[in-house]
BABAVEX-478306 format. One record per atom (N, C-alpha, C): residue in one letter; x, y, z. Coordinates in pm, whole numbers, padded with zeros to 5 digits, always signed. Layout:
BEGIN
AXYZ/...
***
This chain:
BEGIN
X-04736+08367+04402/X-04624+08308+04498/X-04495+08404+04477/X-04443+08444+04589/X-04298+08556+04574/X-04164+08434+04543/X-04118+08484+04471/X-03983+08424+04477/X-03884+08458+04578/X-03827+08346+04623/X-03726+08377+04774/X-03635+08460+04726/X-03576+08532+04602/X-03486+08579+04625/X-03514+08721+04660/X-03635+08740+04719/X-03663+08891+04806/X-03629+08897+04941/X-03585+08758+04963/X-03504+08750+05145/X-03341+08735+05126/X-03290+08755+04994/X-03148+08756+04998/X-03111+08888+04986/X-02988+08898+05032/X-02910+09002+05001/X-02802+08981+04960/X-02709+09077+04957/X-02593+09076+04881/X-02439+09043+04886/X-02489+08947+05017/X-02382+08883+05038/X-02405+08722+05071/X-02562+08674+05077/X-02580+08581+05107/X-02723+08534+05042/X-02736+08403+04990/X-02888+08390+04889/X-02969+08378+05027/X-02943+08336+05170/X-03052+08338+05235/X-03018+08460+05366/X-02987+08580+05306/X-03018+08674+05367/X-03001+08669+05518/X-03058+08742+05616/X-03001+08750+05730/X-03097+08609+05813/X-03133+08496+05745/X-03167+08347+05789/X-03036+08249+05805/X-03057+08158+05866/X-02965+08080+05870/X-03044+07946+05728/X-02968+07890+05689/X-03033+07819+05590/X-03170+07666+05647/X-03132+07642+05781/X-03272+07586+05812/X-03377+07658+05845/X-03381+07809+05841/X-03469+07891+05931/X-03526+07941+05731/X-03473+07933+05633/X-03493+07991+05518/X-03542+07884+05432/X-03496+07749+05455/X-03586+07653+05439/X-03731+07612+05484/X-03778+07653+05610/X-03878+07680+05708/X-03930+07772+05657/X-03894+07861+05656/X-03968+08012+05597/X-04048+07992+05487/X-03998+07880+05341/X-04053+07869+05237/X-04085+07745+05241/X-04133+07675+05352/X-04222+07517+05352/X-04176+07424+05279/X-04048+07410+05257/X-03922+07325+05164/X-03821+07201+05306/X-03842+07102+05223/X-03705+07033+05315/X-03600+07057+05220/X-03494+07012+05278/X-03360+07041+05187/X-03272+06867+05213/X-03193+06831+05103/X-03079+06722+05150/X-02954+06768+05080/X-02878+06726+05100/X-02747+06698+05005/X-02686+06591+05067/X-02615+06554+04948/X-02501+06455+04933/X-02399+06429+04819/X-02332+06362+04828/X-02201+06357+04694/X-02234+06221+04606/X-02219+06199+04484/X-02199+06095+04453/X-02042+06045+04364/X-01985+05937+04348/X-01885+06000+04232/X-01938+05917+04146/X-01852+05990+04018/X-01902+05944+03879/X-01775+05854+03833/X-01828+05797+03714/X-01712+05693+03648/X-01578+05700+03638/X-01560+05883+03629/X-01417+05922+03625/X-01370+05928+03779/X-01408+05895+03863/X-01359+05938+04016/X-01393+06057+04074/X-01451+06126+04036/X-01467+06247+04055/X-01622+06283+04175/X-01589+06324+04283/X-01682+06357+04360/X-01803+06437+04336/X-01918+06481+04318/X-01999+06540+04250/X-02101+06577+04362/X-02130+06684+04385/X-02236+06750+04517/X-02360+06760+04434/X-02458+06696+04511/X-02598+06681+04481/X-02720+06755+04607/X-02815+06792+04573/X-02905+06876+04645/X-03045+06823+04607/X-03125+06841+04709/X-03267+06816+04644/X-03357+06926+04753/X-03459+06944+04688/X-03573+07024+04753/X-03725+06979+04748/X-03808+06960+04852/X-03912+06915+04825/X-04000+06996+04900/X-04173+07003+04897/X-04204+07100+04950/X-04274+07019+05099/X-04304+07081+05211/X-04392+07047+05336/X-04524+07024+05267/X-04577+06914+05368/X-04702+06895+05372/X-04778+07020+05401/X-04914+07052+05344/X-04992+07019+05304/X-04958+07000+05141/X-04866+07079+05119/X-04849+07092+04959/X-04849+06932+04850/X-04899+06912+04770/X-04874+06775+04688/X-04790+06792+04592/X-04713+06693+04576/X-04661+06688+04475/X-04663+06679+04356/X-04633+06767+04260/X-04723+06733+04120/X-04629+06646+04017/X-04442+06687+04036/X-04383+06630+03948/X-04285+06645+04003/X-04137+06587+03936/X-04025+06670+03966/X-03945+06745+03862/X-03832+06789+03927/X-03803+06895+03839/X-03645+06890+03835/X-03567+06877+03782/X-03402+06805+03756/X-03356+06943+03713/X-03264+07020+03805/X-03212+07146+03762/X-03060+07164+03684/X-03056+07221+03599/X-02936+07214+03544/X-02879+07369+03547/X-02756+07369+03613/X-02712+07516+03609/X-02595+07545+03503/X-02551+07673+03507/X-02500+07738+03409/X-02328+07748+03442/X-02230+07800+03324/X-02101+07820+03339/X-02074+07889+03438/X-01967+07831+03532/X-01917+07918+03667/X-02030+07890+03768/X-02157+07857+03707/X-02236+07868+03849/X-02235+07725+03931/X-02354+07709+04020/X-02328+07601+04113/X-02531+07600+04164/X-02496+07514+04217/X-02657+07490+04275/X-02692+07545+04420/X-02597+07592+04452/X-02590+07641+04616/X-02622+07787+04636/X-02602+07871+04524/X-02591+07991+04554/X-02728+08082+04471/X-02746+08118+04384/X-02873+08224+04322/X-02928+08114+04276/X-02877+07997+04178/X-02981+07874+04127/X-03064+07876+04222/X-03007+07822+04376/X-03105+07769+04443/X-03209+07811+04496/X-03228+07940+04481/X-03343+08035+04529/X-03460+07995+04420/X-03417+07981+04293/X-03488+07890+04223/X-03577+07788+04217/X-03461+07669+04233/X-03470+07566+04304/X-03622+07534+04460/X-03612+07676+04510/X-03680+07654+04656/X-03817+07684+04559/X-03801+07817+04503/X-03923+07853+04441/X-03980+07732+04390/X-03922+07655+04258/X-03997+07581+04197/X-04066+07447+04305/X-03958+07420+04425/X-04017+07335+04513/X-04120+07352+04605/X-04144+07489+04619/X-04257+07558+04715/X-04408+07543+04652/X-04373+07568+04493/X-04477+07529+04384/X-04514+07379+04371/X-04477+07304+04446/X-04550+07191+04432/X-04420+07094+04353/X-04322+07070+04356/X-04235+07007+04256/X-04114+06932+04343/X-04078+06811+04338/X-03984+06770+04393/X-03838+06797+04315/X-03758+06876+04380/X-03641+06931+04266/X-03534+06893+04315/X-03440+06830+04240/X-03289+06821+04281/X-03215+06918+04151/X-03081+06874+04197/X-02991+06973+04127/X-02876+06883+04116/X-02750+06912+04063/X-02606+06851+04051/X-02531+06989+04018/X-02402+06982+04069/X-02312+07076+04099/X-02182+07001+03934/X-02135+07076+03839/X-02074+07008+03717/X-01967+07008+03773/X-01848+06884+03735/X-01723+06927+03745/X-01668+07019+03736/X-01555+07090+03868/X-01516+07177+03862/X-01617+07283+03885/X-01713+07255+03931/X-01838+07381+03967/X-01886+07372+04115/X-01914+07442+04179/X-01949+07446+04323/X-01864+07336+04421/X-01940+07281+04487/X-01901+07154+04557/X-01819+07056+04505/X-01818+07042+04370/X-01775+06890+04308/X-01631+06932+04284/X-01632+06823+04307/X-01421+06817+04211/X-01409+06867+04107/X-01274+06893+04065/X-01267+06939+03955/X-01210+06859+03864/X-01184+06860+03719/X-01134+06778+03678/X-00975+06773+03625/X-00865+06721+03722/X-00713+06759+03708/X-00717+06882+03788/X-00781+06901+03849/X-00839+06989+04005/X-00828+07155+03912/X-00861+07149+03782/X-00876+07248+03736/X-01043+07316+03703/X-01088+07424+03793/X-01158+07487+03824/X-01261+07512+03691/X-01403+07471+03692/X-01453+07543+03570/X-01403+07484+03429/X-01364+07396+03439/X-01299+07356+03295/X-01387+07225+03280/X-01431+07225+03112/X-01519+07134+03037/X-01431+07115+02943/X-01350+07051+02883/X-01294+07026+02781/X-01372+06951+02690/X-01481+06861+02739/X-01559+06765+02661/X-01703+06779+02740/X-01815+06801+02675/X-01913+06798+02768/X-02003+06674+02766/X-01985+06568+02731/X-02015+06468+02722/X-02062+06412+02847/X-01911+06396+02892/X-01949+06357+03065/X-02003+06400+03174/X-01999+06521+03108/X-02122+06634+03166/X-02221+06605+03203/X-02290+06582+03084/X-02416+06532+03052/X-02445+06404+03059/X-02362+06302+03081/X-02360+06150+03164/X-02393+06170+03314/X-02337+06266+03334/X-02342+06289+03488/X-02473+06337+03546/X-02533+06396+03456/X-02631+06480+03455/X-02761+06376+03473/X-02751+06323+03395/X-02847+06191+03333/X-02833+06070+03447/X-02699+06036+03513/X-02689+05958+03608/X-02799+05966+03739/X-02752+06081+03745/X-02802+06160+03893/X-02967+06197+03866/X-03001+06234+03778/X-03159+06292+03735/X-03253+06177+03733/X-03204+06050+03673/X-03253+05926+03682/X-03277+05870+03823/X-03148+05865+03885/X-03185+05814+04021/X-03249+05864+04112/X-03271+06040+04071/X-03375+06105+04190/X-03528+06044+04133/X-03522+06089+03956/X-03663+06043+03945/X-03736+05939+03955/X-03628+05828+04014/X-03703+05683+04043/X-03760+05669+04169/X-03720+05764+04240/X-03771+05791+04415/X-03959+05839+04357/X-03974+05863+04170/X-04119+05948+04192/X-04177+05892+04079/X-04173+05752+04062/X-04186+05695+03944/X-04347+05750+03868/X-04454+05758+03928/X-04531+05791+03852/X-04569+05951+03861/X-04474+06030+03859/X-04481+06146+03815/X-04415+06249+03712/X-04483+06315+03612/X-04410+06374+03543/X-04328+06435+03567/X-04177+06453+03461/X-04058+06487+03515/X-03993+06624+03427/X-03929+06671+03467/X-03896+06813+03371/X-03744+06886+03406/X-03708+06928+03297/X-03547+07008+03340/X-03591+07095+03316/X-03544+07191+03415/X-03530+07319+03442/X-03353+07365+03403/X-03370+07450+03316/X-03177+07469+03315/X-03166+07621+03252/X-02991+07676+03306/X-02993+07811+03299/X-02843+07827+03187/X-02836+07880+03096/X-02727+07920+03034/X-02677+07825+02958/X-02569+07759+03020/X-02496+07647+02938/X-02574+07539+02994/X-02676+07540+03127/X-02761+07443+03151/X-02864+07412+03047/X-02879+07521+02948/X-02987+07475+02855/X-02959+07378+02751/X-02780+07425+02678/X-02752+07349+02629/X-02694+07193+02682/X-02719+07170+02791/X-02706+07047+02833/X-02845+06965+02834/X-02936+07027+02861/X-03080+07020+02879/X-03130+06947+02743/X-03075+07026+02661/X-03121+06984+02522/X-03039+06862+02474/X-02897+06852+02492/X-02838+06768+02457/X-02909+06594+02545/X-02949+06650+02654/X-02973+06456+02716/X-03120+06463+02618/X-03161+06584+02569/X-03355+06502+02501/X-03297+06450+02318/X-03205+06504+02333/X-03162+06462+02172/X-03069+06341+02180/X-03016+06370+02266/X-02907+06194+02233/X-02990+06061+02292/X-03128+06045+02286/X-03220+05919+02305/X-03261+05964+02493/X-03255+06055+02538/X-03274+06081+02668/X-03142+06068+02719/X-02993+06090+02638/X-02923+06064+02701/X-02899+05910+02785/X-03005+05792+02721/X-02958+05699+02824/X-03089+05678+02936/X-03149+05797+02934/X-03206+05773+03083/X-03356+05683+03069/X-03411+05657+03154/X-03487+05525+03232/X-03618+05616+03152/X-03658+05725+03123/X-03767+05751+03059/X-03748+05881+02984/X-03823+05930+02878/X-03843+06041+02879/X-03906+06177+02963/X-03848+06305+02902/X-03887+06390+03002/X-04037+06487+02943/X-04085+06494+03035/X-04216+06596+02974/X-04197+06721+02953/X-04122+06796+02962/X-04075+06925+02965/X-03947+06976+02955/X-03905+07087+02892/X-03794+07128+02941/X-03789+07239+02973/X-03766+07358+03030/X-03767+07510+03090/X-03606+07569+03050/X-03597+07620+02936/X-03478+07679+02894/X-03452+07787+02938/X-03403+07871+03030/X-03388+08008+03063/X-03260+08052+03051/X-03271+08132+02951/X-03141+08196+02911/X-03029+08120+02835/X-03073+07999+02749/X-03030+07880+02692/X-02894+07945+02617/X-02803+07911+02653/X-02701+07889+02555/X-02693+07808+02455/X-02808+07831+02340/X-02816+07774+02188/X-02690+07895+02111/X-02650+07957+02121/X-02577+08046+02069/X-02444+08152+02158/X-02354+08194+02142/X-02299+08271+02203/X-02295+08446+02169/X-02343+08500+02249/X-02348+08657+02197/X-02236+08686+02111/X-02242+08781+01994/X-02104+08826+01919/X-02071+08917+02001/X-02121+08980+02136/X-02094+09092+02187/X-02029+09046+02325/X-02070+08920+02328/X-01946+08854+02450/X-01815+08755+02393/X-01831+08684+02250/X-01770+08631+02229/X-01597+08696+02236/X-01488+08624+02260/X-01393+08714+02184/X-01337+08767+02096/X-01285+08864+02082/X-01266+08904+01985/X-01210+08837+01865/X-01260+08861+01728/X-01129+08859+01613/X-01009+08874+01613/X-00889+08823+01606/X-00874+08686+01567/X-00894+08557+01618/X-00917+08605+01762/X-00864+08507+01853/X-00965+08414+01887/X-01097+08459+01820/X-01207+08312+01803/X-01140+08206+01680/X-01105+08249+01611/X-01042+08137+01514/X-00921+08120+01520/X-00853+08157+01650/X-00749+08083+01653/X-00737+07979+01815/X-00853+07987+01819/X-00877+07862+01961/X-00857+07732+01928/X-00874+07699+01850/X-00845+07573+01785/X-00709+07505+01798/X-00633+07567+01746/X-00476+07580+01811/X-00463+07598+01893/X-00488+07678+01990/X-00463+07723+02135/X-00495+07580+02224/X-00617+07549+02190/X-00657+07429+02279/X-00580+07331+02246/X-00550+07348+02148/X-00446+07185+02083/X-00316+07193+02157/X-00263+07325+02164/X-00123+07324+02211/X-00128+07315+02350/X-00204+07440+02401/X-00207+07457+02562/X-00353+07456+02645/X-00419+07360+02630/X-00600+07315+02668/X-00617+07404+02755/X-00521+07442+02899/X-00560+07475+03002/X-00529+07632+03010/X-00510+07625+02894/X-00405+07857+02869/X-00567+07920+02892/X-00538+08013+03024/X-00685+08111+03022/X-00615+08218+02951/X-00678+08196+02811/X-00562+08295+02748/X-00711+08378+02664/X-00855+08302+02707/X-00969+08358+02583/X-01015+08463+02675/X-00987+08617+02628/X-01083+08733+02698/X-01220+08729+02656/X-01278+08777+02732/X-01400+08771+02679/X-01455+08964+02742/X-01569+08970+02687/X-01613+09112+02694/X-01675+09149+02797/X-01590+09148+02900/X-01689+09187+03032/X-01706+09079+03138/X-01695+09062+03202/X-01726+08937+03338/X-01885+08869+03329/X-01907+08775+03330/X-02049+08701+03317/X-02149+08780+03415/X-02107+08762+03523/X-02202+08854+03630/X-02268+08976+03640/X-02113+09068+03564/X-02125+09188+03540/X-02250+09243+03414/X-02234+09160+03339/X-02357+09157+03209/X-02454+09107+03222/X-02474+08998+03330/X-02575+08928+03345/X-02672+08942+03428/X-02665+09046+03558/X-02736+09082+03643/X-02770+09251+03661/X-02895+09277+03638/X-02880+09405+03621/X-02898+09484+03732/X-02984+09429+03847/X-02995+09482+03938/X-02843+09464+04029/X-02798+09587+04096/X-02669+09584+04132/X-02661+09515+04273/X-02718+09514+04348/X-02745+09376+04495/X-02694+09244+04436/X-02786+09212+04363/X-02806+09098+04297/X-02675+09063+04194/X-02600+09190+04157/X-02449+09116+04071/X-02388+09091+04158/X-02369+09191+04319/X-02303+09141+04404/X-02285+09021+04466/X-02442+08963+04522/X-02479+08828+04549/X-02379+08767+04462/X-02420+08745+04324/X-02370+08632+04262/X-02208+08639+04269/X-02142+08752+04263/X-01987+08786+04286/X-01936+08752+04420/X-02010+08739+04509/X-02004+08681+04639/X-02017+08547+04691/X-02058+08453+04596/X-02015+08301+04603/X-01877+08296+04636/X-01814+08195+04704/X-01696+08130+04699/X-01661+08065+04637/X-01768+08020+04620/X-01736+07863+04483/X-01718+07959+04345/X-01794+08083+04303/X-01797+08088+04166/X-01611+08170+04124/X-01585+08108+04040/X-01467+08162+03952/X-01501+08251+03886/X-01378+08373+03862/X-01421+08482+03845/X-01296+08540+03675/X-01187+08415+03667/X-01101+08388+03602/X-01138+08374+03473/X-01080+08393+03352/X-01141+08398+03203/X-01086+08215+03171/X-01214+08210+03090/X-01210+08042+03029/X-01080+07972+03005/X-01049+07864+03004/X-00921+07795+02936/X-00966+07745+02807/X-00870+07777+02693/X-00871+07763+02564/X-00981+07603+02498/X-00924+07508+02595/X-01017+07409+02559/X-01165+07423+02580/X-01208+07490+02711/X-01349+07503+02768/X-01403+07622+02660/X-01346+07701+02624/X-01423+07793+02542/X-01465+07760+02412/X-01341+07644+02367/X-01347+07613+02233/X-01480+07508+02225/X-01499+07424+02343/X-01611+07340+02337/X-01745+07397+02373/X-01747+07469+02426/X-01872+07577+02421/X-01915+07609+02277/X-01834+07681+02254/X-01827+07720+02063/X-01895+07572+02008/X-01843+07478+02024/X-01871+07355+01936/X-02009+07313+01968/X-02012+07332+02124/X-02139+07243+02176/X-02251+07379+02053/X-02235+07498+02094/X-02360+07580+01983/X-02367+07512+01853/X-02274+07510+01787/X-02249+07482+01655/X-02335+07303+01612/X-02309+07238+01712/X-02367+07151+01720/X-02503+07140+01729/X-02568+07201+01825/X-02706+07212+01897/X-02762+07298+01754/X-02712+07374+01716/X-02755+07477+01576/X-02795+07380+01504/X-02732+07264+01473/X-02730+07174+01317/X-02855+07052+01394/X-02918+07042+01485/X-03014+06996+01526/X-03067+07007+01590/X-03147+07154+01571/X-03270+07231+01624/X-03391+07140+01570/X-03400+07069+01450/X-03477+07012+01414/X-03549+06907+01484/X-03460+06856+01537/X-03460+06719+01594/X-03533+06708+01752/X-03500+06873+01801/X-03577+06873+01932/X-03716+06854+01939/X-03783+06758+02006/X-03923+06687+02008/X-03991+06728+02185/X-03897+06743+02249/X-03923+06767+02405/X-04020+06910+02370/X-04132+06899+02466/X-04200+07036+02481/X-04141+07098+02560/X-04149+07240+02505/X-04022+07352+02541/X-04102+07487+02621/X-04058+07542+02706/X-04061+07693+02733/X-03909+07750+02723/X-03894+07801+02615/X-03819+07886+02618/X-03826+08045+02678/X-03747+08089+02789/X-03759+08255+02835/X-03608+08292+02854/X-03609+08380+02783/X-03505+08466+02712/X-03511+08631+02736/X-03381+08722+02769/X-03379+08861+02781/X-03407+08923+02682/X-03427+09028+02624/X-03421+09050+02496/X-03296+09124+02508/X-03228+09180+02634/X-03092+09216+02624/X-02982+09189+02663/X-03001+09018+02652/X-02899+08925+02702/X-02776+08964+02586/X-02643+08973+02660/X-02527+08973+02562/X-02429+08882+02575/X-02521+08759+02684/X-02395+08635+02709/X-02426+08528+02599/X-02590+08470+02585/X-02640+08388+02499/X-02743+08454+02421/X-02702+08449+02298/X-02794+08502+02199/X-02915+08489+02185/X-03015+08592+02203/X-03144+08561+02226/X-03231+08503+02076/X-03147+08563+01960/X-03187+08491+01846/X-03187+08385+01821/X-03080+08336+01871/X-03052+08157+01887/X-03130+08066+01950/X-03190+08138+02025/X-03317+08083+02121/X-03460+08086+02032/X-03445+08245+01970/X-03557+08194+01868/X-03579+08119+01721/X-03422+08087+01694/X-03390+07989+01588/X-03405+07867+01652/X-03449+07827+01793/X-03413+07731+01832/X-03603+07670+01846/X-03691+07787+01869/X-03849+07758+01836/X-03855+07726+01763/X-03837+07809+01618/X-03868+07847+01493/X-03869+07677+01434/X-03762+07625+01457/X-03712+07514+01418/X-03756+07419+01486/X-03763+07417+01569/X-03754+07262+01693/X-03894+07183+01595/X-03935+07052+01650/X-03998+06959+01602/X-04108+06934+01680/X-04136+07016+01831/X-04129+07003+01982/X-04286+07054+01898/X-04444+06973+01932/X-04567+06982+01895/X-04603+07122+02010/X-04555+07112+02122/X-04567+07193+02213/X-04465+07260+02272/X-04441+07413+02238/X-04361+07472+02226/X-04409+07624+02260/X-04312+07698+02359/X-04364+07816+02379/X-04232+07933+02421/X-04221+08020+02317/X-04138+08129+02340/X-04158+08248+02431/X-04098+08304+02534/X-04128+08454+02597/X-04009+08548+02580/X-04018+08613+02499/X-03866+08696+02475/X-03900+08807+02565/X-03819+08838+02676/X-03897+08960+02769/X-03798+09082+02733/X-03899+09231+02666/X-03790+09319+02642/X-03732+09426+02779/X-03615+09407+02710/X-03477+09491+02762/X-03418+09444+02909/X-03469+09265+02946/X-03390+09227+03043/X-03312+09139+02992/X-03203+09105+03125/X-03034+09097+03068/X-03068+08924+03075/X-02954+08856+03061/X-02886+08744+03083/X-02981+08656+03203/X-02925+08690+03317/X-02995+08640+03422/X-03120+08692+03482/X-03234+08623+03447/X-03375+08681+03461/X-03435+08677+03609/X-03338+08663+03684/X-03348+08608+03830/X-03258+08792+03876/X-03208+08830+03782/X-03122+08948+03839/X-03201+09085+03820/X-03337+09062+03743/X-03397+09190+03704/X-03483+09240+03849/X-03544+09342+03838/X-03604+09379+03925/X-03732+09301+04018/X-03774+09318+04126/X-03890+09217+04188/X-03965+09203+04094/X-04033+09302+04045/X-04189+09291+03972/X-04130+09204+03835/X-04042+09234+03808/X-03990+09136+03656/X-03950+08989+03704/X-03887+08985+03773/X-03865+08834+03854/X-04010+08781+03887/X-04120+08814+03919/X-04212+08783+03970/X-04304+08727+03827/X-04288+08818+03695/X-04391+08786+03587/X-04273+08643+03528/X-04171+08667+03501/X-04092+08561+03452/X-04124+08428+03533/X-04077+08414+03638/X-04095+08281+03727/X-04250+08268+03757/X-04347+08339+03744/X-04507+08298+03720/X-04504+08229+03624/X-04478+08265+03516/X-04473+08229+03341/X-04396+08107+03356/X-04313+08063+03393/X-04247+07902+03394/X-04302+07816+03530/X-04371+07887+03618/X-04444+07773+03702/X-04563+07751+03649/X-04644+07858+03574/X-04761+07826+03518/X-04731+07726+03391/X-04646+07732+03347/X-04634+07662+03216/X-04597+07496+03264/X-04530+07487+03390/X-04476+07385+03414/X-04606+07307+03490/X-04695+07384+03546/X-04787+07305+03688/X-04896+07267+03551/X-04935+07354+03420/X-05010+07290+03349/X-04995+07208+03267/X-04855+07162+03232/X-04800+07062+03148/X-04793+06929+03252/X-04796+06933+03419/X-04787+06872+03490/X-04930+06729+03533/X-04994+06870+03523/X-05177+06833+03539/X-05212+06774+03400/X-05169+06817+03310/X-05188+06764+03196/X-05154+06581+03223/X-05028+06593+03211/X-04962+06472+03239/X-05030+06371+03343/X-05065+06424+03425/X-05169+06320+03503/X-05275+06293+03493/X-05321+06412+03402/X-05491+06342+03357/X-05471+06227+03213/X-05385+06249+03183/X-05331+06156+03087/X-05256+06014+03152/X-05221+06022+03253/X-05207+05896+03289/X-05361+05816+03414/X-05410+05954+03421/X-05549+05830+03464/X-05616+05803+03365/X-05624+05846+03269/X-05741+05803+03129/X-05637+05676+03104/X-05533+05650+03092/X-05482+05508+03018/X-05466+05406+03189/X-05499+05454+03279/X-05496+05313+03375/X-05686+05322+03410/X-05764+05378+03323/X-05916+05339+03355/X-05955+05271+03263/
***
């Protein structure tokens, strides 16, 4: 099955199609809505489901990364998962995409926990529409850290555990090639305490520039009107580094079935940390695929490599969905 990114171009994820025609072309339906979280922020949500006769095998909740959103490049993968037989949902984190920003500050996440809570609340609401189907998390970059936190925090208060999680370029650790140079990294605590919203943190290149290998896909990522390109604020950078350290101390507690896919050439999220997660996770069902030469955004690779990576993802998801359905049938019998 061909990934919908082949129909995109450097200015639009829909290429030359209208959104409605794009969804019809890929045999999915689409809906969007806003929810209001306990902090009074309006958060943008979306869902995609396959058109008949495709049978819905399970539910997938998509968790996007830092400076990402559910309406641009990530949406293409959501459509791919939907046309593969899954009911798919996604939410824009606070300050990202079409969601409200905390205190009006774009891409500012001084505390990851409320963001995790937002995901849990919306994902549970969506999953309740399919109570008898297996459910999975699909995540990219920072979304991988959020997905792990959802499962580690007793499913974050979720109504039921997930049947698996796909971690694509997961932020289990920020690469030393992308971190702010010493000694600024060690001064973040001071900067975050004194001026938490200060855009003081230099990184070694913009995220899209070092994430998307294929040039037109890099241009597509940068063309999003909702993607911030400014430096991370001090409190956000400090929180992302804290989350990595927290997760690394709890890898042994990860029990959810895992598929870890990562580019060997990722200079944003360290592949060595993903490999460490694989080795230490208590998950009885765990698979890791580190793709030689590929970068942080695996959708940003050549067409051949995109089909390889996302074919692996769908095969893993379908196998676990069918396995869960068979187990449910045995219990009912």
